[in-house]
N, C-alpha and C positions, 0 to 999 in steps of 0.2 A: 505381609503378615502374621504373625504367628499361628502355624499351621501345623506344628510337632502333636504327634500323639503318644503321649507317653503311657500309657497303658491300657489295655483294652476293656473295657464298660460295657455291661450288657442292656442297661439301663440306669435313667439317673434314678430313680427311687432306689436303687440296690447297693448305693454309696454310703449310707448310713448319716445323712445330714443334720442329722437331729445330734447325731454323737461328737460331732464337728462342731459343731455350733457353741455347745457346752464349753470346751474349753477357752478362755478367753485371750491365753498370756501369748506373747509375740512369736514362739515356736508356734503355737494352734493360728497363727495367720496363714503362718507360709506353709503349713499344712492342708489349713483350708483353701487357701488360692491351686495350691499344686493338683485339688480336687476340683475343684473351678476350671483350672487348667486341661485337663483330661476332660471334661464333662464339652467342654468348648470345642476343641478337637473331632470328640465323638460326636455330633450334631453335626458340624460340618460334613464327616463322612456317611453318618448312617441315622441323623434324625430328621427332623421335620420345622420348619419356619418356626413355629407357635414355639417349639424349646427354647427359643433363645430370651421369649420372656422367663423363663424358669432361670435359665444361667443369670439374667441380669438379676431378679429376685435374689440367686445366691449371694452375687458376687457383693449385690447393696448390703447383704448380710455380713459378708466379712468385712466391709471397711466399717462398719458400726462399732466392730469391736478389736479394729485394730489402732496403734498405738497413732497418735497425730505426728510423733516425732519418726515414726519407722514409712519412711516415705518411701522405700523399695516395695511395699506390697502395695500402701494405698496408689503406686502410680502404675501397677501391675493390674489392680483389680479394675480402676478405672478406664485403663486401658482395655479388658474384655468387654465391660458394659459399652463402653464406648466402639466399637466392633459391631458388637450384636445390635447396637441400634443403627448403626452404617450398615449390616448387611436386611434389617426389616425397611431401611429405605426411612426413618427418624431421622433426621438429618441436623434439626436442630440441637436435640440431643446428646445425637452422635457427634456434633463438634464441640458439644462443653463439655464431656467425659473426657474426650480424646487432649482437648486441649487443659484439662486439668490433670490429664494422665505426664504431659511436657513437664508441667510445672513442678509436681513432685518429683518426677524423676532426673530433673535439673538441679532438687535441691539433696538429691541422696546420691547424684553423681553417678544412676545408672542408665549409662550412654545404652546399650541395647533396646532397653525398652524406649528411654526418647526416641530415637531413631524410628525407631518401629512407629512409633505414635506419631511422629512429625510424616514420614511419608505416607501415614494412612489420612493426614486431616490435608495435608497439600492435594492428594488424591482426590478427598469431598470437595475440596476450594473450588479445584478444576471443573470436578464434575459438577456444582451449581454454576459456573460461570464467573466465580470471584477470586479470579489469579491472582488482584492485588497483595489481597490476602495472605499469599503465602510466601510473600518478601522476604517478611521478617525470618520465616524457617529457613529459608534458601539460604539465607544469611549467616545464622545459627548453624545448618549444615557444615559450610564451608570453615568456621569455624574449629567444627571438630572433625576436619578433616585433616585439617594443617597440627591437633593436636593429639588425636588417637594416635597409635602405635599398634596395638592388636589389630591382626592381618584379617580376620571376621568381622569386627566392628568397622575396621576401617573400609571394607567392602560394601558393608550397608548401608554407608555414607555414602560411598560411591553408586551404589545404584538409585539411592533417594535421588541423588543428582541429578544422575542422567535422565529420569523421570520428569524433571524439571526442562534437563534443557528440550528434550524429546515435544513436550508440550510448545516449547518456546518457539520452534523450530532451527533451533540451535546445534543441526545433524551433525558436522562434524564436531562439535566436543561430544554432543551425544556418542557417538558411535567410537572414539577414541575412548570413554569411559566407558563403556556397555562389553566392549571386547575386551579391555584390559579388566574388567570384572570378571567374566566368561572365566577366564584360564584362574582367575582367585576361586569362582564356586565349582568348576572340576574339581581342583585340588580340593577344594574341603566335602565336598560330597563322595570322593574317593576314601577321606580318611574316617566319616562320619558316618554315610549309608543312613539317614535318617531322613524323617519323612521331610523337616525345613528346608534342610540343604537341598533334597530332591527339589522340593519344590522352588525354593529358590533358584537351581540352576533352570528350571524350565521359564522362569521368568525370565533371566536373561535371553535363553531364544527367543521367546514371544518377543520381546523387547526389541529385539534385532532383525526379526521380520519383520514389525510393525515399521522399523525404521527403512527398510527398504522398499517397503510395499510403497511409503511416502514419495520415495523417490522414483518410483514408477519398475524398479529392477524386480521384477516380478519373481523369476526363476528365483535369484538369490532368497527371496521372503521366504519363500516355499521351502527350502534347502532348510535354512532357520528353526521355521514353523516346524515342520515337519520332527526336528529332530529336539525339537520342547516338546511337542505331544505327549511321551510317555512319561512325562513326569509331575503329569496335573491327575493322576489317577485321585486323588481323594482331594482334589479341589476343582468344584463345581461352576466356580466363577470364570477361574483362571483358564477351563476348559473349552467354557462356552465362548469366550472372547478372543480364543484360539482358535474357535471352527468360524468365526465370524471374519478374521482378518484370511484366512485360509480360500473360505469363498468371496472375500475380495478379488485375491491375488490369483484364482482361477477366473473369475468375470474378468481383468483384466488382459489374460490371455485368451477370451471366447472361448473357454471349455466350459460347457453351460452344465455338460455332467457331473462332472468332477465339482461345480460350485454348487447345484442342486444337493446333492450329496452333502455336502456340510451344511448346507440349509436345513437340510433334514437333522441332521445331528443335532446344530442347535435347539431344536423342538424338541427330539429324544429327551436330551439330557434334560430339558426342566421340565418334563411331564415324568423323570423316574426320580430326579431330586427333588430338593427343598426349594432349590434355589428359581427362582423367577423373576425376570425383569422385563418391565413395559420397553427400557430402552434398546436392550438388545435386540427384542422381539421388531423393535421399529426399526432397528436398523439395517436386519438380515432382511427385509420386505424393501425397503427404500434401495439397497443396493442391488435388488433387482428388479423395481421400478425405475432406476437411473439405467442402468445396462438396456433395456428394451425403449427408455424413453432415447438413447442416443441410437438406437436402432427405427428407430421411426415406427414402433411395435406399440401403439397407443393402446390399444385393446390389454394386451400384456400390463403394460407400465402401471395405467388405471388400478388393473387387479392387485398389486402388490402398494401400490401409492397408498389405494384407503386404508391398509391394513396399516402399513409406517405410518401415515398421519395422524390414524388413530390412537395407536399406541404413542408415539411420541408425545403429543398434546397434554398426557395422561402423565407421563413419566415427569420427573422432578430436574432433571439434565435441561439444562438449556440449550448444551450445546444441541441434542435430538431435538428440541422444539426448533431452533434456528434451521437445523439440517432438513426436516420435513418440511417448514415452509420454502426456504428455497427451492426445494425438491417439487412441490404443488406451483413455483413461481417457474420453473422451467416446463413441467406438465399444462400449462393454462398458456405460455407462450406458444408451446409446439401446435397447440391448438388455436394459435392466433388469435387469441382471447387476450388481447394486450393491455388492456386495463387492470381485468383483476391479475394478470401476472404482474404487473406494474404495482397492484396493491401490496400482494405475495413479497415481493423481493424488496421493498423499500420496511416491511415487517423483520425481514433475517439480516438489513442489513448492519444494526444498531449494533451487534452482536457479534457478528461474523467476524471480525476484526479479533476478539478475545480466541478465536479457538485455530483458524487455520486464515493466513492471508493468500493461501490461493481461492479458498472459495469466497474471503472479501474481492479479491478483484472479480472474478467471476460473476459478480452478481452486479459489482460495479457497469461490467459488461452488459450483461444482459438487460441493467435499468436501461443502457444508453440504448440499443438496439433496440428494446420497445418503445422508448420517447419518440425514437425517427419513425418508427412505425406508422403512431399516432398523429404525426407531423411537429411534432413537439421538439425542432431543432432546440434552440436554447438548450433545453435539461438532454437532451442528447448528446451535445457537444459537452457540458461539463462534465456526465459519465464518462466520456469516452477519455476526457483529460484526465480524471482521476483516473482510470484504468489503466492508461498508459504510463503513470506515474507507478504504480506499482509491480507494472513489469519488470523480473531481473533474471533474465536468460541469463546474463553471465554467471550471477551468484550463483545460480543451480549447477553451470558448469564447472566452477570453480569444487563448487560442494564435493561432485563427482571425482572430481581430479583428487580430493584433500581424503574419500572415505577408500580410493584405490590406494593411495601411499600409506594410510591406518591400516589396510589389510595386510600390506604387503611386509607392513611390522609384525602384526600378528601371526604370519606365517613363520615371521625370522624366529619368535618365540616359544613354538612349538619345537623350533630346531636348538634350543637353546644347549639340552644336554650334548650333544654334539660339538658345538662349539666350543664346551668346556674341554671336551676331549683332544681337541685340536690346540688348544689354550695350554693342555700341558705338554706337548709336544712340541710347543713354540720356546716354554721355559728352556730345553735343552738349548737353541737355538739363541738364546738369549745374551749365552756368555759368549758363544763367539763374536757378537752383535757388538757386547761392550770393549773387546779387545779392538776390533775396529773404527771404533766412535774413539777412542784414544785418537789413533792416526789421524780419522777427520776432526781433529776439536784442534790441531795446530792449522791444520789449512783452513778451520773454521775461522781462526785468531785473523790468520791473515788478509783472508777477504774481507771481514769484517773492518779491518783499519781501511782497508782500498774504497769500503762502504762511506766510511765516516767520512774521508775526504769527497767521496763524488756527494755525498747526502751534503754537504757544506754549500759545495759547487752548485750544486743546485736550487739551495735555499735562497743561497744569494741570487741568480738568475728568475726565478720564481718571486723573491721579492720587486724583482723592477717590471716583473710583469702585472703583478698588482696594481703598484702602483701604475703602470700605464694604463691599465684596465678602467682604473678606477677614475682616470684624465679621461678616458674614451667614455665613459660614462655619461659624466658629468657636461661633457660635450653633447652627449646627444640629450639628456635632458634638456641643455638651453635650446637645441634645435627643434625641440617638442614645442618647448614655452614661446618661441618667435612663430612658428605655424600657429597654435593657437590664437596667440595676439593678433595673425595678419587673418585671419580666418574672423577671427571678433570684429575688427576695423572693418571689413568689408560686410560682413551683417550687419553693423551700423550704420554704414555709408548706404546700405542696400534698404534700410529701416526709413531713414529720411528720406531718401527718393520716392518712396514707395507711401509714405505718408504724403507729401507734397502730391504724390499724381492721384491719388486716390482722395484726399481731402478737399482738395483746392475746388474744385469744381460744384461739389454740395454746397461747401460754405459759401463760394462766392455767388450762388442761386437764394441761398438763404439770406446775406446781406442783401442783395436785390428785392427780392421780396419784403424784409422793412423800410427798404429806402425809399420805394413806390407806397405802402401801408403811410409813411411819415410825409411825402411830398403831397398825396390825392388823398388824406384822413378826410376831407373834409367834400370831395366833389366824386365823392364814390357810393354807392349803395349799398344799403345794409345787407342785400343778398350779395355783392360783389366782395365786399366785404369777408363775409363766411366761407366764398369759396378760397380767396384768397387765404384764409386760416387754416383751411383744410390744406392746401402746397404747402404752408409754413410747416403744418406739424408732421407734415408727409416727408419733407425735405428733412426737418432734424430725428425722425424717425432714420432716415436713410442713412445718417454724418453718424448717427448711434449705431447701426450694425454693423459700416464702415468700420468704424471704429473697432467694436467687436472682432472685425474680419481680422484687421490688423495686428490686433493682439495675442489672438489665436495663430495668425500665421507667424506672429515673433516667437510665439511659443513654440510652435512648431520648427525653429531654428535651434530649439537647444535641444542639450542631451536627456535622455531618458526619458524624451517624447512619447506615448501611447497612443494608438489609435483606438477610438470609441466605435467598436464595432456594434452594427446594429441591421436588423431588417428596413428598409426605405422605402419608403412608396414613391416613387419616382414620378409620378402626374402629380402629386401634391407638392414634392419640392420644387417642379415647374413654377407649376403656380404661385408659389410663396417669392419665388426668384422674380416672376412677373410683376408681383405685386411691390417690389424692393424699389424696379426701376421705372415706375408708373412715370411720373414726373420728365426724365427725358424723351420717354417712348409721345407723350402729349406736346413738348418743344417740337418734333418733327414729325409729327402723326403719323407716326411708325405704330402698325401693328403688329403685337406679335400671336404668331395663331401656331396652336400644338398640333400636328399633321399624324401618321404614321407612327404610334407608339405604342408596341408589343409588349415591353417589359414592363411589368406592375411593381416589381421590388427588386431594390440591391443590397445586400451584404457589405456594408461601407459606414467611412463615418461621414456622419448627414451635416457637420459642422462644415468640414473641410469641403465638400460635393457641392454645396448651396452656395460657397464662395467661387469657385470653380467655374459656376454656371452663370453665377449674377455677372462676374467677370469679362466673360465670354456674350453674354447679349450686353451687356455696354459696350464693347467693342464695334459687335455687329449692330446696334446702333448706332454708332460713332460713323461707320463706314456706308451707312443705309442711305438711301435716297429718302428726300422727302417724300411723304403722302407713298410708302412703300410696306412693304409688309415682310416678318421676316420667321420664318417655318422650324419648328422644330418638333426632329422625326426622333425615332430610339427603338432598339433590338438585337438581334442578333446576328452578326456575321457569318462568314463562311470557316473562321475559324472557331466559332464557336463561345466568341466573346463578344460581351457586352458594350452596345456601345451609347450615344447619347449623340446628333446633329446639327448646329445650326445653319441657318441658311440667310446670307441675306441679298440685295439685287444693288448692291453697291457696284463704283468700278470697279473691273476687273484688274485684282493686282498681280504685280511678277514675279516670278518665280524667285527671281534674286532675292524680294523683297521678304517673301514667304521665306525662305533659306536663313535670312540674316535674322529675322523675329524667332523663328523655331533656335538659331543657335545666339541669342540675346546679344545679338552684333548691332542689332537695329536701336538700341536704347540712349539715343542722341539727347534726347531733352525731357523736361519734365514733364510732359503733357504725352510721351512716344513710347511704349514697348513695357515700360512693368506691370502692368496687367499681366501681361503673358508670361510673364517673370514669377508672380507671384503664381500664375496658373499653372505650369508647369513644376512648379518646388510642389504643390501642394499632392498633385496628379503623382508626381513621383515617389511622395508618401503614400498616395493611395494605391500603388501599383501599375499607374494607367499611362498611357500615352494619350499627344496630340498631335494632329494631323490639319493642314490648311489646305486647302484646291480652292484653286479661284477661274471660273468661266465664264462665258457670255450672259449664263443665267444666273451665276453670282457669284460669292462667293461660300464656302460649306467649312465651318469648323468643328472636326469629328473628335470627341471625348473616346476613348476607349478603356476600358477596366476588366482587369484579368478575373 
């Protein structure tokens, strides 16, 4: 910002505005601008907010008699108008005039005004949450940084770029630019001793303090902020924002008395000066609200949150709106009003990513916790997943290490004069070193010849190693292909065997039904036909389901297969399994009963689990006695794991046979063992286990899910 006060003026009316306006040549435009510029600085230090309307009127009059080819004065008048609108929070007009100022400054190669206007328009776009609009201006700053040679102008470019890096979270790059810029600004201030260089130096200290504040290095932040405070004597906006940062640093250190002091300084500065900002008032109250909220002091948190929310919502800062909405979400969450908290967090979430990754991550975490509290675990899992992706502790640690390295370089820069002195002493020693180098040259030539011969030998050796490594790699690839082919052949063989196992019985039943209908077509009643047709339909459905199961199993054998996890109603799943095997139970007159079922639901893949249950029920029916019953139980075992057990009253199964079945050693024919093969492979996919016990009471097959 241009804040240099060139001359002392008492009131705007005493400057002879009418006399200046009569002179319409190019020199008079320059003189008129100088007056406008002095007025701009006067208003900032001693005027009132309404005085900027007078400055806008005067600057527009200056534009009216400035030649269209006088790009320098056009850009300067437009900058003053844009800055006046910016201070008065007329953002659309500010963007318009600052944009025109940049355009005319580029036409006239007026780098000073162009850089100032770019920095201010970027600040305004970030304030409005339209960060993408700054991209083209940042590109222009990088071009100027390469082209400009003047120390003062290059430093202005560096300061503008550091603002952008700081906002985007590129802390390492920001601090590198800021520390380098700080050294330059100290040099320029010692030379000029004017208001502009003084404020620029204060801004450099303030930005460094902001950076350390973001990294939670509060003592370092206070060190730089206190160094910057004396340089903001005539810059109210800079002073207010400096006080806010100091308030936050002291709150982070739990020094409430010091934080309250700077809270009052913000209000005091606004009352005695022209500057008043709903955004800044909202911020200082929000900081206290969040401080007391973190310490569960709800009454004090509510006291400050009320003012913060009211002022934030009427400010034109999207960042302020997002922050106070997030604050209200945290407050209502602390009050256990989780549904209201969710409404606040969901309003804050879309804009938070533009301003702070840390806030964006915290909102995702709070949404996950809020949904978990109201029992919506699906959404809770979704936001927990997003939060985990956002955490990046390694990046923070790396940034801190980089900052320490940069600080070390900065301290070395301060010792540059001493280094130059030591360099002068080393020049005397250089002559002696030259003489010694001549002797070393002969030795180096001899060593070089030896190294060349050794390098040739080493090259031949490494060349042979490369050939051997290449051959070994090809052999490894061939072994991998053979292994994959073996697995593919085993899977194919298993698939054909399982198709024979699982489809032979239902297809045979279907064929038998059709045969009976053909033979006894004229001898059976209509009612019996209907009964047989229902059985045919049921058998066909069973075949279709079995085919789908086999296809699903085959898919599970492929690479990149993923489970479709969801909350599954256990009782409903068992009922569906019983319906699918109705024909088999009716043949042996076996009754399937659901006993003690204490688990209501499971987080699992429903399609895979129903295949497991149906295969186990089919095995239970096959081994059950006629006119007997099968009992299904379910619950939680002593290890805290969910289980489902199936009990049939068939013959006692020897332990040796049980071991063979569990170890895939009993697959001796197309009718034996492949059902359990499917079950065990699918349970492995579901992270489950299978257990078989056989006693005088019957055989129990238990499925345990982790």
